[in-house]
N, C-alpha and C positions, 0 to 999 in steps of 0.2 A: 200695087205693092212695089216698093223699091228694093232691089236685090244688090247686095255687095258681096264680093269675094274676099276672104281673108286667107292668104297663103301662109301656111305654118311649116313649110319644108324644113327650115333651119332649126325649128324647135321640135316638132313631133317627128319629123324625119330623122332628127339627130339621135333618136334611140337606136337606130340601125348602126351607126358608125361612131357611137359615143361622142357625138357632136363635133368630131374632129374633121371638119370640112377644110380647114386652112383659112387663114385670115384673108388672103387674096380672093379665094373662092367665095367666102362669105360676102365680101364687098361686091364681087361681080354678080352673084346671084341676086343680091338686093337691087343692084343697078338694072339688071335685065327684067326683074319683076316690076320695077318702076316703069321701065319702058313698055312693058306689056299692059300698063295702066291698071294693074291690080289695085283694088280699093284700099285694102288694109294688109300690111306685111308684118309678120311676126319675125323678129330677129333672133330669138332664142330665149334662154332662161336668164332671169336675174336671180342670182344665187350667191350665198356666201361660200359656196364650194368651188367657185371658178379658180383654176390655177394655171391654165394654159391659154394663152392669147390666140392660139390657133383653133380653139373650140368656140362654138356658138353658146358659150356660157359666160356671163358677165357679172362682175362684182358691183359695178356702178353704171348709172345712166351715161356718164361721160365716156365710159368704155364702149358703149353701143354707138355713140355719136361718131366715133373714129372710123367705123366701118360703113356708115350710111353714104348714099350717093352725095357727091359734093355739089352738083348743080341743083337748080330749083327742084323741089320735090312736091308731087301732088298726092302721093299715097299717104295714108296714116300709118305711122310706124309704132309697133307695140312690142312688148316682151311679156313673158309669163313669170309669175311668182306662184310656186306650187306649195301650198301648205303641207308640211309633213314629208315632203320629198326633197325639193331643192330650194327651200324657202330662203327668202331674204326679208328680214323684218322691215316693214314699210318706213319705220323711223330712219332707216339708213338711206332712203331715197332723197336725192336732191330735189328741190322744187322744180316743177315742170317749167321749162323756158321756151317750149314750143320750137326749139331748134333741132331736137332729136326725137326722143320718144314722146308721144302725146297720150298713149294709152297703156294700161297695165291689165293683163289678163290674170285673174285670181282664181285658181282652181282649188276645190276643197271637197272633203267627204262629208257625209251627213252629220257625223258627230262633231264636225268642225265649223258648223254654221255660225255659231256665236262669234268665234274667232274671226271668221271670214268677214262678217258684217263689220266687226270692229276694225279690222285691217283695211277694209274697203273705205271706211270713213276717213282713216288717216291718209290713204292714198289720194282720195278726192280732195282733201284739204290742201294737199300739195299741188293741186291743179291738174291731175291726170284724169283722163276718162277711164272708167273701170268696167271691165267685162267680167261678170260673175258666172263661173262655170262649175256647177255642181257635178261631181264625178258620179257616173252611174245613175242618170236620171230615171232609168227604168226601175230602180229600187225604191223610188218614192211612190207612196200611195197617192191617190188624188187629193186626199185631205192634207197630206204632208206637203205636196207640191203647191197647193193653194196657200198653205201657211207660209211657205217660202216666198211665193209671189207677193203676198201681203207685206212681207219684210222688204222686198225689193221696191214696192211702191213707196215705202217710207224712206228707203235709202236713195232711190232714184239713180242707179248706175247708168252708164252709157248703154250697156247691153246685158241681157240675161240669156243663158244658153240651155238648150236641150243637148245633153252630152251622151251619145251612145257609146259609152266606154268599152263595152264588151262586144259591140257590133251585133247585138242580138235583137234589134228592133225591126219589126216589119212595118209596112206602110201604115197600118191601122194604129200601131203603137205610137208612131211618130205623129200622125195627124191628130190623134186623140189628145196628146199632150200639147200640141200646138194650139188647138182650139181652146183647150182649158186655160192655157196661159194667156193667149191672145185676148180672150174675153174678159179676163180678170186683171190684167196688168196695165199699168199706166201706158197709154199709147205712145208716149215720147221715148219709152225704153225700147231699144232695138232687141229683136229676138234672134238668137243665133242657133245654128245646128252644127254639131261636130260629130260626123259619122265615121265609123270604122267598117271595113269591108269583109268581115268574117263570113257573112251570108251573101256577099256580092250584091248588097243592096244600097251601098252608100250613094251611088249615082242616081238610082231610081228614087230613093227617099228624098234626095235633094230636088229632083224634078217635081215630086208630089208637093213639096212645100212651096216650090216656085209657082205653082198653079193656084194656090189658095188665095182667095180674094180678101185682102186686108189692107188697111192704110199704113200698117206698121212696116218698118224697114226690116228685112230679113238678111242676116249674115250667114254665108255658107263657108265653112272651113274646108280647105283642101291642101294637098301637097303635090308637087310635081311628080308625075308618074306614080302617084299614090304612096310615095315613100313614107314608111312608118312601120313600127314593129308589128310582128305577126302578119295579119292579113292586109295591113296597110290602110290607107285613107282614101277619101274621094280624090280622084286625080284632077289637078288644076286644069290641065289641058282639055279634059272632057267637059268640065262644067263651064269653062269660059267659052268654049266653042258652042256648047248648047245654048248659052245665053245669047251669043252673037246671032245664032240662026233663028231662035224662037222668041226672043224678047227685044233686044236692041244690040246693034253691033258696037261694042264698047271696048273690047279687049284685043290686043295684038297677040294672038295665039302663037305666032311664029317665034316670038321672044321667049315664051314659055317652053317651046320646043328646043330653043337654043340652050336653055338651062338644062334640060334633060340631056341633050346631045353632048354638051361640053362637060357637065359636072355629075349628073345623076347616073348616066349610063355607065361610066367607069366604076362607080360605087356598086351598081347593080351586078357587075361581073364578079365582085368580091363577096357581096352580102345578099342573102335571100330575104325577100318579103313578098307578100301577095297571098291570094286565096289558096288554102289547102283544106283537105277534108278534116284533119284534126282541128283546125281553127273553126271550121263549120260546127264540129261536134261541141267545142267549147262554147260557142255562141248559142247553139241550140239548147244547151244546158245552163245558159246565163252564167258562165264562169269566165274568170280572167284568162285572156289568151296565153299568158305565160305558163299556165298549167299545161296547155297543149304543147307549147314550145319545149318544155322540159321533157315531156314524154316522146315527142318527135326526136329530140336529140339523143335519146337512149338508143334509138335504132334497133330495138329488140322486140317491138310490139306490133301486132296487127291493128287495123283500125277498130275492130271490135274490142280488142284489149283496151285501147285508149279510151273508147267510149265507156267501158265498164268502170275504169278508174275515175274518169271525170264525173260520172254519175254518182260515185261514192263520196265526193267532196261535200262535207256538211254545208248547209245553207249559209251559215254565218261566215264561212271562209271563202265564199265564191267570188265576191267582188274585189277583195284585196289578195294579191298573190302571196302565198305562204310557202316558201321553198322547203322548209323542214317538213311541212305537212305532205306535200306531194312526194317527197323522197320516202316518207314513211308509208304512204299509200301504195307507191310503186313496189317497195320491198315486200309489203304485205301481200300484194296481188301476185307477185312472182313466187312467194314462199309456198312451197308444197312439200312439207317435211315427209320424208319416207325413210324406211330402214333399207339402206342400200348395201348391207353387208354381203349378201349373196352376189350382187353385181360386182362389188369390189373384189371379192374372192375370185370370180371368173376372169375379170380383167387381169388380175395379178397372174393367173395361170397362163393367160394368152401372151403376156409380155415377158414371162420368166426366161432369163438367160438369152434375151434378144436385145439387139440394139433398137432404140426407139427413134423414129423420125417423125416429127410433127410438121405438117404443111399448113401454113396460113396463106390466104389468097393475095399476098403482095405481088408487085410487078416482077420481083426477082424470080418468081416461079417460071416466068417465060425467058427473062434475060439470062438466067443460069440453069435453064432446063437440062442441058446435056450433063452438067456437073451433078445435078440431082439424080438423073437416071443412072449415071456411072456409080454413084454412091449406093444406090439401091441394088444395082447388079452385082457389085463387089461385096457389099456388107450384109445384104439380105435382112434389112431391118424390118421391124413391125411398123407399118406406116399408118398414121392417123391424120386425117384431114380435119380442119377446124371450120365448121359452119359452111362447108361447100363440098361438092363432089364434082369430078371431071374425069371423063374417060382417058384423058391425057396422062393421068396419074393412077397407077394401080395401087389402091389403098386396101388395107386390111380392115380399117374401121373409120367411121366418120363420127366425130364428136359434135353435137349440136346443143347449144344452150340458148339459142335465139329463136323465139317463136316465129318472128317475121321471116327469118332465113329458112326455117323448117318448112313453112308453107310453100316456099319457092322450090326447095330442093327435094321435097318428099317424093315426088314422082321420079326423080333421077336416082334416088337411093334404091328403090324397090327392085329394079331389074339387075342391079349389080350383085352377081352371085358371090356368096361368101363374105360380103362386106358386113361387118357388125355395126349397128347403129347404137352409139352411146349417147343417150339423151338425158338432160337434166330434168328434174321433176316438174319444172314449170312448163314443159312442152306437153300439150294435151294430145291424147288420141294415139300415141305411138304404141303399136302392138305388133305382134307377129314374130316369126322366127328370127333370131339374131338381134333383137332389140334388148338393150340393157339400160335400165333406168338408174340414175344416181341422184343423190340428194342435192338439189340446187343450193339450199341454205348453207350446206357444209363447206362449199368451195368458193363462196363469195367473201369479200372483205368489207370492212367498215368504211372504206374510202368511197364515198358516193359517186365520184366521177368515174372510177374504173372498177367499181365493186363487182360487176359481173362481166368483166372482160373475159372473153371466151378462152383465149390462150392461157391466161393466168389460171383460170378455173381448171383447165385440163392439166396443167402442170401440178396443181395441188392434188388433183385426183390421182395422177400417176405417182406422186410422192407417197400418197397413202397406200397405193398398190405395190409399193416396194421398189419403184424405179430409182436407180442411182445415177443414171446418165441419160440425157436426151440430146438429140440433134434437131435444130430448128431450121426451117427453110420458109421463105416468104414472110417472115416476121420483120418487114421492112421498117415499120414506123408510120406515123401519120403526117400527111402534108395537108395544108389548108386548101390545096387544089384537089378536088375529089378525083379527077381523072388520073392522078399520080399515085393513088393509094392502093389500087387493086389491079390485078392482071386482066380482069374482065370488066368492061364498062358497066354492065348491069349490076355489079356489086357495089358501085361507087355510092357514097353517101356524103352530103355536104357537111363541112366542119368549119367552125370558126377558127381563125389562125391562132388566137390566144388559147382557145380551148385545146386545139391540137397539140400545141407545145406543152401545155400543162399535163395533158394525158400522157404524152411521151415521157415526161420527167417522172411522173408517178409510176408508170409501168416499169421504167428503168429501175426505180428504187425497189419495187416488188421483186423484180428479177434478181437484183443484188441479194435480197433476203433469201430467195429460193436457192440461189447458187451456193449458199452456205450448207445446204442439205443435199443438193444433187448437182452433178456436173452438167452444165449447160453449154453447148457448142453451137455455133452458127455456121451453117453450110453456105448461106448467101449473105450479102452485105445487109447490115441492119444498124439503125441508130441505137439499138439496145446492146450492141456487142460488148460494151464495157461491163454489162451484167453477166457476161460469160466469156467465150473465146471464139475467135475465128478458126475454122478448120483449114 
């Protein structure tokens, strides 16, 4: 068997940073991968959506040519056209001149096979080698896969792929499909494998394929440091080193390490990817990893919760991510309607004729600790903490709307004498003296991004309980750097910078609306202060 490595860092890795590598970085990565003697290098997407020359998105083949290594090139350079995602009609391609791109990767879903075969024919007529990549190969039955192989035999593309889109394939799944395809496909067609790492099997699956005896050329897709959305991909540095040690010494792995050290490592400090339990859950249930990503980002669910929601996704929606569906399933899972009239009446009696101080776990709780204590000593407010408890702060009640946080702090709440636990109805198992349940559904909003923000939910609850004025401390706002968001490191959660800024803007607007009905004052510095006033 002949094995080739196809590095797709600039394309598949680009899902992490919106392909915004920078033009100089794109050129440098391509140059270093060339020096590493990678066989096939993918430069990015060919798409009609390209607007920024700093991204690995290209409108024309000539645009790709401008970033390729200037000296003699030994690697094969390719780009991807994704039907239904970032497509560029093949009629827009200039004829292949063999000076830049010589191959086009064409990815398609099962219902797009006819279109893909038609487009592949046009691309091949223009002189390009075509890589046919059916999304979610695991969703093809043996008969469907054989029918597709028969069409490939008539089309005769350069390569046909097993695509583990959901990272859900075990070794037997991969080897079964390989043998089925290898036995029935024209031997001149290369067979590729594109693996994702949701089950941490991308590397082992690649090794399994590399040991199969066949005369066919095998292409293994990889990215530097496994860069890719969700759990990521087969790491280029691992598979090249494996081939060097076990098959033939062909690659300069040190150049791949240079790519990581100079370009991927800084990106890794800003963005997360790699194996996590939620991605494992998604793969085990053969679901798109973006479902797991959405639920992780909520930061309100335990792993059991995430598994229950993912298991509820209808079969027809598993392979293609449906944002509206997962929002609906999340809301439905959290929804536990109750009559909280008695709890509201009791909370109203507890806070009546008292100043209210709400504590969120922002860093200002520490930096302004003395000012907060002074306020408590002089004003004697009713103090409610939000999703945390700490002996440093003498609180009267703890409001919890987050199941994940409740699992962490439940043991801390119990020994605190006289502290009332105010729990939203999505929190299971809360019982005992001092526990007050309130209706989760009543205090959320229709804004999906911040619908169940705990601080806003508590303010709406207190407004219903008759509160006319509240003081806030620790409501600092979000930073894309997790360590800057909370006064205790274990409370930190990762946040995308764009999402953090959007959350802040939406929370500020909600506070503006609430401040029309209740006086909101900030004891500590906050990005939301324009929604109330500094004390």
